[in-house]
C-alpha positions in Angstrom: -22.5 -8.6 29.9 -21.3 -9.2 33.3 -21.7 -6.2 36.0 -17.9 -6.0 36.3 -17.5 -6.0 32.4 -19.1 -2.4 32.1 -16.0 -0.9 33.1 -13.8 -3.3 31.2 -11.8 -2.3 27.8 -10.9 -5.8 25.8 -7.9 -5.7 23.7 -7.1 -7.9 21.0 -4.1 -7.7 18.4 -3.8 -9.4 14.8 -0.9 -10.5 13.7 1.2 -12.1 10.6 0.4 -15.6 9.2 4.3 -16.1 9.3 5.6 -17.7 12.7 9.1 -15.6 12.2 7.4 -12.3 11.7 5.3 -12.8 14.7 8.3 -14.0 16.9 10.5 -10.9 15.7 7.7 -8.2 16.2 6.3 -9.6 19.7 8.6 -7.6 22.1 7.5 -4.3 20.2 3.7 -5.4 20.3 4.5 -5.9 24.1 5.7 -2.9 24.9 3.1 -0.8 23.3 0.2 -2.7 25.2 1.8 -1.8 28.2 1.8 2.1 27.3 -1.9 1.8 25.9 -2.7 -0.3 29.2 -1.4 2.6 31.5 -3.2 5.3 29.6 -6.7 3.3 29.8 -6.1 2.9 33.4 -5.5 6.3 34.1 -8.6 7.4 32.8 -10.3 5.0 35.3 -11.2 2.0 33.3 -9.9 -1.8 33.5 -8.0 -3.4 30.8 -8.3 -7.3 29.7 -6.4 -9.0 26.8 -9.0 -11.1 25.3 -6.4 -14.1 24.2 -3.1 -15.2 25.8 0.5 -15.2 25.1 1.3 -18.6 23.7 4.6 -19.7 25.1 5.1 -22.6 22.4 4.8 -19.7 19.6 6.6 -17.3 21.5 4.1 -14.2 20.6 0.7 -13.5 21.5 -1.0 -12.6 18.0 -3.9 -13.8 16.4 -2.2 -15.8 13.6 -5.2 -17.2 11.5 -8.8 -16.7 10.6 -10.1 -19.8 12.5 -8.2 -18.6 15.7 -9.8 -15.3 15.5 -13.3 -16.6 15.1 -12.6 -18.8 18.0 -11.4 -15.9 20.2 -14.5 -13.6 19.5 -17.0 -16.5 20.4 -15.9 -16.0 24.0 -16.2 -12.2 23.8 -19.3 -10.1 24.7 -20.2 -8.6 21.5 -21.3 -5.4 23.4 -18.0 -4.9 25.2 -15.7 -2.0 23.9 -13.0 -3.4 21.9 -9.4 -2.0 20.9 -7.7 -3.8 17.9 -3.9 -3.0 18.9 -1.4 -3.1 16.2 2.3 -2.1 16.4 3.2 -5.0 13.5 1.9 -5.8 9.8 -1.4 -7.8 10.6 -3.7 -10.0 8.3 -6.9 -8.1 8.6 -8.9 -11.4 7.9 -7.8 -12.8 11.0 -10.1 -10.3 13.1 -12.5 -9.4 10.2 -15.0 -12.1 10.8 -15.3 -11.5 14.5 -15.4 -7.7 14.0 -18.4 -8.2 11.8 -20.6 -9.5 14.5 -19.3 -7.2 17.3 -21.8 -4.7 18.2 -19.8 -2.6 20.9 -17.5 0.4 20.0 -14.6 -0.6 18.0 -11.3 1.3 18.3 -8.3 0.4 15.9 -5.0 1.7 17.2 -1.2 1.5 16.0 1.9 3.1 17.7 3.3 5.9 15.9 6.6 4.0 14.8 8.4 2.8 11.6 10.2 -0.1 13.1 7.7 -2.6 12.3 4.8 -1.6 10.0 2.1 -1.4 12.7 0.5 1.8 10.9 0.5 0.1 7.8 -1.3 -2.9 9.5 -3.9 -0.6 11.3 -4.8 1.1 7.8 -5.3 -1.9 5.7 -7.9 -3.1 8.8 -9.4 0.3 8.7 -9.9 0.0 4.9 -11.2 -3.6 5.3 -13.7 -2.3 8.1 -14.9 0.5 5.9 -15.5 -1.8 3.2 -17.3 -4.2 5.1 -19.5 -1.3 6.5 -18.5 -2.0 10.1 -18.4 1.2 12.3 -15.2 1.8 14.1 -12.8 4.8 15.4 -9.0 4.8 14.8 -6.2 6.2 16.9 -2.3 6.3 16.9 0.4 7.7 19.2 3.9 7.7 19.6 4.0 7.2 23.7 0.4 7.2 24.5 0.5 10.2 26.6 0.3 13.1 24.3 -2.8 15.3 24.1 -4.1 14.3 20.9 -4.0 10.8 21.8 -5.4 11.1 25.4 -8.3 13.4 24.2 -9.4 11.0 21.5 -9.3 8.0 23.8 -11.3 9.7 26.6 -13.9 10.6 23.7 -14.3 7.2 22.8 -14.4 6.0 26.2 -17.2 8.2 26.7 -19.0 8.0 23.6 -17.9 5.1 21.6 -16.7 7.1 18.7 -14.1 9.8 18.0 -14.7 13.0 15.9 -12.1 13.9 13.3 -10.8 17.2 11.4 -11.7 16.4 7.7 -11.7 20.2 6.9 -9.2 19.3 4.0 -11.6 17.4 2.1 -13.5 18.5 -0.8 -16.0 16.5 -2.8 -15.7 16.8 -6.6 -19.6 16.8 -6.9 -20.0 20.1 -5.0 -17.0 21.7 -6.8 -16.2 22.6 -10.3 -13.2 22.6 -12.6 -12.1 24.2 -15.8 -14.5 23.1 -18.9 -11.2 22.1 -20.9 -9.7 20.0 -17.7 -13.2 18.4 -17.3 -13.4 17.4 -21.1 -10.0 16.1 -21.2 -10.5 13.6 -18.3 -13.9 12.7 -19.6 -13.0 12.1 -23.1 -10.0 10.1 -22.1 -12.1 8.1 -19.7 -14.9 7.3 -22.1 -12.3 6.0 -24.7 -10.7 3.8 -22.1 -14.2 2.2 -21.0 -15.2 1.8 -24.3 -11.9 -0.1 -25.3 -12.1 -2.0 -21.9 -9.3 -3.0 -19.9 -8.0 -6.7 -18.8 -6.4 -6.6 -15.4 -4.4 -9.9 -14.8 -4.8 -11.2 -11.3 -2.2 -14.0 -10.3 -4.2 -15.2 -7.2 -6.7 -13.0 -5.5 -6.5 -11.7 -1.9 -3.1 -11.1 -0.5 -2.3 -11.4 3.1 -5.9 -10.7 4.2 -6.3 -7.4 2.2 -10.2 -7.4 1.8 -10.0 -4.0 1.2 -7.7 -4.7 -1.9 -10.5 -6.8 -3.8 -12.7 -4.9 -5.9 -16.0 -7.0 -6.4 -16.8 -7.6 -9.9 -20.1 -6.1 -10.4 -18.2 -2.7 -9.1 -14.9 -3.0 -11.4 -17.1 -3.8 -14.5 -18.9 -0.4 -14.4 -15.4 1.2 -14.7 -14.5 -0.8 -18.1 -12.0 -3.2 -16.1 -12.3 -6.8 -16.2 -10.3 -9.5 -14.4 -8.4 -12.3 -16.0 -7.9 -14.7 -12.9 -4.6 -16.4 -13.3 -2.8 -18.8 -11.3 0.6 -18.3 -9.6 1.5 -22.0 -10.2 1.0 -21.0 -14.1 3.6 -18.2 -13.4 6.1 -20.8 -11.9 5.5 -23.3 -14.5 6.2 -20.5 -17.2 9.3 -19.7 -15.3 10.6 -23.1 -16.0 10.5 -22.5 -19.4 12.8 -19.6 -19.5 16.4 -20.5 -20.8 19.6 -19.4 -18.8 20.7 -17.3 -21.6 17.3 -15.3 -21.5 17.6 -14.8 -17.8 21.4 -14.0 -18.3 20.3 -11.3 -20.9 18.0 -9.4 -18.7 20.6 -9.3 -15.9 23.4 -8.1 -18.2 21.0 -5.2 -19.3 20.6 -4.2 -15.9 24.4 -4.3 -15.1 25.0 -2.4 -18.1 22.5 0.2 -16.9 25.0 0.5 -13.7 22.5 -1.2 -11.3 24.2 -2.7 -8.0 23.4 -6.1 -6.8 24.7 -6.6 -3.3 25.3 -10.5 -3.6 26.7 -12.9 -1.3 27.0 -16.4 -0.8 24.5 -17.6 2.0 21.3 -18.3 0.5 19.4 -18.1 3.7 20.6 -14.7 4.8 22.3 -12.8 1.7 20.9 -12.2 -1.9 22.9 -14.3 -4.5 23.5 -14.5 -8.2 21.2 -17.3 -8.3 18.5 -15.6 -6.9 18.5 -12.8 -9.0 18.8 -14.9 -12.1 15.5 -16.6 -10.8 13.9 -13.3 -10.4 15.0 -12.6 -13.9 13.2 -15.8 -15.3 10.0 -14.4 -13.1 10.3 -11.3 -14.9 10.1 -12.8 -18.4 7.6 -15.3 -17.4 5.2 -12.7 -16.5 5.5 -10.7 -19.6 4.7 -13.7 -21.6 1.6 -14.7 -19.6 0.7 -11.1 -19.6 0.8 -11.1 -23.3 -0.8 -14.4 -23.8 -4.0 -12.9 -22.2 -3.6 -9.7 -23.6 -3.6 -8.1 -19.9 -3.2 -4.3 -19.9 -2.2 -4.3 -16.1 -0.8 -7.3 -13.9 -0.6 -8.0 -10.2 1.1 -10.9 -8.2 0.4 -11.9 -4.9 3.5 -13.8 -4.1 2.2 -13.7 -0.3 1.0 -16.2 0.2 1.8 -19.3 -2.1 4.8 -18.3 -4.2 7.0 -17.4 -1.1 7.2 -21.0 -0.6 8.1 -22.0 -3.9 10.5 -19.3 -5.3 12.3 -16.1 -4.9 10.6 -12.8 -4.2 8.7 -10.9 -7.2 9.6 -7.2 -6.1 12.4 -6.6 -8.4 10.1 -7.9 -11.1 7.4 -5.5 -10.1 9.9 -2.6 -10.2 11.0 -3.4 -13.8 7.5 -3.9 -14.8 6.3 -0.5 -14.0 9.3 1.2 -15.8 9.1 2.1 -19.6 13.0 1.8 -19.8 13.6 -2.2 -18.9 15.0 -5.2 -20.4 13.2 -6.3 -23.6 11.5 -9.6 -23.3 10.4 -11.6 -26.5 7.6 -14.0 -26.9 8.5 -17.5 -28.4 7.3 -16.2 -31.7 10.3 -13.7 -31.6 8.0 -10.7 -30.9 8.9 -7.9 -28.4 6.4 -7.9 -25.8 5.0 -4.4 -24.5 7.9 -2.9 -26.2 9.1 0.7 -25.1 6.2 0.6 -22.4 5.7 -0.1 -18.9 3.4 -3.3 -17.8 1.7 -1.4 -14.9 2.0 -3.8 -12.1 0.1 -3.7 -8.6 2.0 -5.1 -5.8 0.2 -7.6 -3.4 -2.6 -7.9 -6.0 -4.1 -4.7 -4.7 -6.9 -4.2 -7.1 -7.8 -0.6 -6.1 -4.0 0.4 -6.7 -4.2 -1.7 -10.1 -7.5 0.3 -11.4 -5.4 3.4 -10.5 -2.2 2.5 -12.0 -3.3 1.6 -15.4 -5.5 4.8 -15.7 -2.8 7.1 -14.5 -0.1 5.4 -16.6 -2.4 5.9 -19.7 -3.7 9.4 -18.8 -0.2 10.9 -18.1 1.1 9.4 -21.4 -2.0 11.1 -23.3 -1.1 14.3 -21.5 2.6 14.1 -22.5 4.2 12.9 -19.4 5.8 10.1 -18.0 3.1 7.7 -16.4 5.3 5.5 -14.6 3.7 5.1 -11.1 3.9 3.0 -7.9 2.0 2.2 -4.9 3.8 2.6 -1.6 3.1 1.6 2.2 2.2 4.6 4.3 4.9 3.4 6.4 5.6 6.4 9.0 6.4 10.0 9.0 8.1 12.8 11.2 8.5 16.7 11.0 11.7 17.7 9.6 13.4 21.0 9.8 16.6 21.9 7.7 17.5 24.0 4.7 14.4 24.9 2.8 12.2 22.3 4.5 10.0 22.8 7.6 7.2 20.4 7.5 5.9 17.1 8.2 7.8 14.5 5.8 6.2 11.0 5.2 8.4 7.9 4.9 6.6 6.1 1.8 8.1 2.8 1.5 7.4 -0.4 -0.4 9.0 -4.1 -1.0 8.4 -3.6 -4.8 6.7 -1.9 -7.7 8.6 1.2 -7.4 10.3 2.1 -10.9 13.6 3.2 -11.6 12.2 6.3 -13.1 11.3 7.5 -9.9 14.8 7.2 -8.4 17.7 9.8 -8.2 20.1 8.6 -11.2 17.6 6.1 -12.1 19.1 2.3 -12.6 22.5 3.7 -11.8 21.3 4.9 -8.5 19.5 1.6 -7.9 20.4 -1.3 -5.9 19.0 -4.7 -5.1 19.4 -6.0 -1.5 18.0 -9.4 -0.1 14.5 -9.2 1.3 14.4 -9.7 4.9 14.3 -13.6 5.7 11.4 -13.4 8.5 9.1 -12.2 5.6 10.9 -13.9 2.4 12.5 -17.0 3.2 13.6 -18.1 -0.2 15.2 -14.6 -0.7 15.4 -12.5 -3.8 16.2 -8.9 -4.1 14.4 -5.7 -4.1 14.6 -2.8 -6.5 15.9 0.0 -4.3 16.5 3.6 -4.5 15.9 7.0 -3.2 12.9 8.7 -5.1 14.2 12.2 -6.5 12.6 15.4 -5.6 9.7 16.6 -7.7 5.9 17.2 -7.7 3.5 14.4 -7.5 -0.2 13.5 -7.5 -1.3 11.1 -5.1 -4.3 9.1 -4.9 -6.3 6.1 -3.4 -9.3 4.1 -4.7 -11.0 2.5 -1.8 -14.7 0.8 -1.4 -17.3 2.5 0.9 -21.0 2.1 1.0 -20.7 -0.8 -1.8 -19.4 2.1 -4.1 -15.8 3.0 -5.5 -14.3 6.1 -4.1 -11.1 7.8 -4.6 -9.0 10.7 -2.8 -6.9 12.5 -4.6 -4.1 15.4 -3.7 -1.1 17.0 -4.8 2.4 16.5 -2.9 6.1 17.3 -3.3 8.9 14.9 -3.1 11.8 16.5 -1.1 15.4 15.6 -1.0 16.9 15.0 2.7 20.3 15.0 3.8 22.2 11.8 3.6 22.5 11.1 7.1 18.5 12.0 7.7 17.6 9.7 4.8 19.8 6.8 6.2 18.5 7.3 9.9 14.9 6.8 8.2 15.9 3.7 6.3 17.6 2.2 9.3 14.5 2.9 11.5 12.2 1.1 9.0 13.5 -1.5 6.2 16.6 -0.4 4.5 16.2 -3.0 1.9 13.2 -1.1 0.3 13.0 1.8 -2.0 12.2 5.2 -0.3 10.1 8.3 -0.9 10.1 11.4 1.2 6.8 13.3 0.5 5.2 16.2 1.8 1.4 16.3 0.9 0.2 19.9 0.4 -2.7 20.6 2.8 -2.9 17.4 4.4 -1.4 16.9 7.9 -0.5 13.8 9.7 -3.9 13.1 11.6 -5.9 14.2 9.1 -4.4 11.5 6.6 -4.2 9.0 9.0 -8.1 9.5 10.0 -9.3 9.7 6.4 -7.1 7.0 4.3 -8.7 3.7 3.7 -5.5 1.7 2.8 -2.2 0.8 3.9 -1.2 1.9 0.1 -0.8 5.4 -1.6 -0.4 5.7 -5.2 2.2 8.2 -6.7 3.2 9.7 -9.9 5.4 12.5 -10.8 4.6 15.7 -12.9 6.7 17.8 -14.8 6.2 20.7 -12.7 3.8 22.2 -9.6 1.2 23.8 -11.7 1.0 20.5 -14.0 0.5 18.6 -10.8 -2.8 20.7 -10.1 -4.0 20.4 -13.5 -3.2 16.7 -14.0 -5.0 16.1 -10.8 -8.1 17.9 -12.0 -8.1 16.2 -15.1 -7.6 12.6 -13.2 -10.5 13.8 -11.1 -12.6 14.1 -14.1 -11.7 10.8 -15.7 -12.4 9.0 -12.5 -15.9 10.5 -12.2 -16.9 9.6 -15.7 -16.1 6.0 -14.9 -18.6 6.4 -12.1 -16.0 6.8 -9.1 -17.0 8.9 -6.4 -14.1 11.5 -6.1 -12.6 13.6 -3.3 -10.0 16.5 -3.5 -7.8 16.2 -0.6 -5.7 19.2 0.8 -4.2 22.0 -1.0 -5.5 21.6 -5.0 -5.8 24.3 -7.1 -9.3 23.8 -8.9 -8.5 26.8 -11.5 -10.7 29.0 -12.8 -14.3 27.8 -12.7 -15.7 26.6 -15.8 -18.3 28.6 -17.7 -21.7 27.6 -16.8 -23.2 28.5 -20.5 
């Protein structure tokens, strides 16, 4: 390290692989870095950007794995380093370099829903945790608030930041009612004895290293991968007849779903695009049936995005029990009256959770339709009976109509944003209905599977507030307004190990706590280390006799 480097903080920024996304988001990144630089300099340190703005590409992001590797070769591995994100980023662009960096690492995002910078940072955090790379993390709306400045000062002084994790309770150190424990363990033993096939349509979406469960860890839970190809999915789409695709669309129209069609293929959703999605829906079910899959995940990004329309409408339909019927070539209805749990972006941690939750909830007599969401943003809301921090959960696909106010009649399909989805295709969009939920996240730490679980409530916000939040994020996508019981903003952000969070409804509030306890016992039986987060009622302690 040069003498003048001892006071110098390096900044790198990982970006998207897609040029259009990097160009669209660069202005927000540049603004964030200016505020961050000012904050660091106020504390007496110098700032250096480790890679320059590219006038040809018109952005300054690291946009490939090789570029990231080459940049890190010129970085002193002992220097303090900040990975600053205001956009969605591909973690593998910087992961290789971070594996050999010895200096303090800070991941950082601006507290904004405009672009998914918070989502990108959380994904990177999960990747670093899985890779066993030490890091600290921080977030701020304006980079002048006391929470951020205090955390930054601590990191600059010590190379790490301490966080309030008082909301976390290890299941191993707590007891639940014996009846709940038995229900969860009996279910898990049956699931593990039968074994589960997880259909993976091309592994490793958008650099999500954290979303890949190594086979040796997965097999211990009774889950096994069937590795499938998206090229096979596209080939199967070509075998679907026009009549079959029209039948799916007619079913959705009869249910009252709205399709916001236009005529410009480049910027609008068209009827042709929707019919192509109907073909993908049929093809996915046929391939899943062929390989006896219990759950599937379609990558789409990258690969299919250059070949066909978005998979998001398909994913939401698959996660709903009430969905258009699909028949095999032999005339048999496939997965009749059942959901085929789909894990968005082939997030295998979400896939394990989705299948377990769907089947466990059904066994408990509840609707098991569930989905992952991005933890996109959140803000305190006060009005009516609500006075608390309301998260905005948002996802491009996978949310089932059963989660929406008025179901399919309250759902619409809008064209996916062109900067991410060049060939179009629509979403399954709706506003999540009020009710109580169990939330969770499976992740990998110290080469072991872990899961955090808690209880929450989906609330109904005024139409104007929902519109404001939608327009400040991605209005084409389904939305959930959620309050997590006993977990504040900074506790969740410091702890959560993924961009995704899994949610499932329960019939009533007490049922959410009971189901959470039973699910924890089931996961523990599968060998997953489980942690209660927030205000989860552990019930009457089980009898020790």
